[in-house]
C-alpha positions in Angstrom: -16.2 13.6 11.6 -12.5 12.8 11.5 -11.5 10.2 14.1 -8.1 8.7 14.7 -8.0 5.6 17.0 -4.5 4.6 18.2 -3.5 1.3 19.8 -0.5 -0.8 20.5 1.4 1.3 23.1 2.6 -0.2 26.4 5.6 -1.1 28.5 8.5 -3.0 27.0 12.1 -3.8 27.9 15.0 -2.3 26.0 15.6 -4.3 22.8 12.0 -5.3 22.5 9.4 -4.4 19.9 6.0 -2.8 19.7 3.6 -2.2 16.8 1.5 0.9 16.9 -1.7 1.2 14.9 -3.8 4.2 13.9 -7.1 3.6 12.3 -8.7 6.6 10.6 -12.3 7.5 9.6 -13.8 10.5 8.1 -11.0 11.2 5.7 -10.0 10.1 2.2 -7.3 7.9 3.6 -5.6 6.8 0.3 -4.6 10.4 -0.6 -3.7 11.6 2.8 -0.2 11.9 4.3 0.2 10.0 7.6 2.9 10.6 10.3 3.9 9.6 13.7 5.1 12.1 16.3 6.3 11.6 19.8 6.6 13.8 22.9 8.4 13.1 26.1 7.5 15.1 29.3 9.0 18.5 29.2 10.3 18.0 25.6 9.2 19.3 22.2 7.0 17.1 20.1 9.1 15.6 17.3 8.5 13.9 14.0 9.2 10.2 14.1 8.2 9.1 10.6 5.8 9.9 7.8 4.5 8.2 4.7 2.8 10.0 1.8 0.2 8.6 -0.6 2.7 7.3 -3.2 4.5 5.2 -0.4 7.5 7.4 0.0 8.7 7.4 3.7 11.0 9.4 5.8 12.4 8.8 9.3 14.0 10.7 12.1 17.7 9.9 12.3 17.2 8.6 15.8 14.9 5.8 14.7 16.1 5.1 11.2 16.9 1.4 10.8 14.8 0.5 13.8 11.3 1.8 13.0 9.1 1.2 9.9 6.0 3.1 9.0 3.5 1.5 6.6 -0.1 1.9 5.5 -2.9 -0.3 4.6 -5.4 1.6 2.5 -8.0 -1.2 2.6 -8.1 -0.9 6.4 -7.6 2.9 6.6 -4.7 2.2 9.0 -1.2 3.4 9.4 1.3 1.4 11.4 4.6 2.0 13.2 6.7 -1.1 13.8 9.2 -0.3 16.5 12.1 -2.7 16.9 15.3 -2.6 19.1 13.6 -0.1 21.4 15.7 2.1 23.7 14.8 3.9 26.9 15.1 7.2 25.0 12.2 6.1 22.8 9.9 6.5 25.8 7.2 9.1 25.0 3.6 9.6 24.1 3.2 8.7 20.4 0.7 10.6 18.3 -0.7 9.8 14.9 -1.3 12.7 12.5 -3.1 12.8 9.2 -2.7 15.6 6.7 -5.3 16.0 4.0 -4.6 17.3 0.4 -5.6 20.8 1.4 -3.2 20.8 4.3 -5.6 20.2 7.2 -4.0 18.3 10.1 -5.8 15.8 12.4 -4.3 14.3 15.5 -5.0 11.2 17.6 -5.1 11.3 21.4 -1.7 9.6 21.8 -0.6 6.3 23.2 2.1 5.9 25.8 5.2 3.9 25.0 7.6 3.2 27.9 10.9 1.4 27.4 12.7 0.1 30.5 16.4 -0.4 30.7 
């Protein structure tokens, strides 16, 4: 079965860094699209970044220049390096994988809290 295991969330001061990881199993990782979403309490879930199989990436304007998404196909893992964190980055971060036939799979989410 498809499983997404997230790690790396936590509490950090503004200006600090965190690296989120999402390890996948049960999918053909190398041809899947991977994305990070986030959702703050009472807010809509929003796209943070995504990376497709050819390495093309895209970022929300709010994180561009601060966050970097990457993938390691040998480890079936997608990463989100978050630098220069701001309090408004506080949210639950979710990993999402999209297969070539358009099926979506979600992780359970990991809490990121940025203090001022």
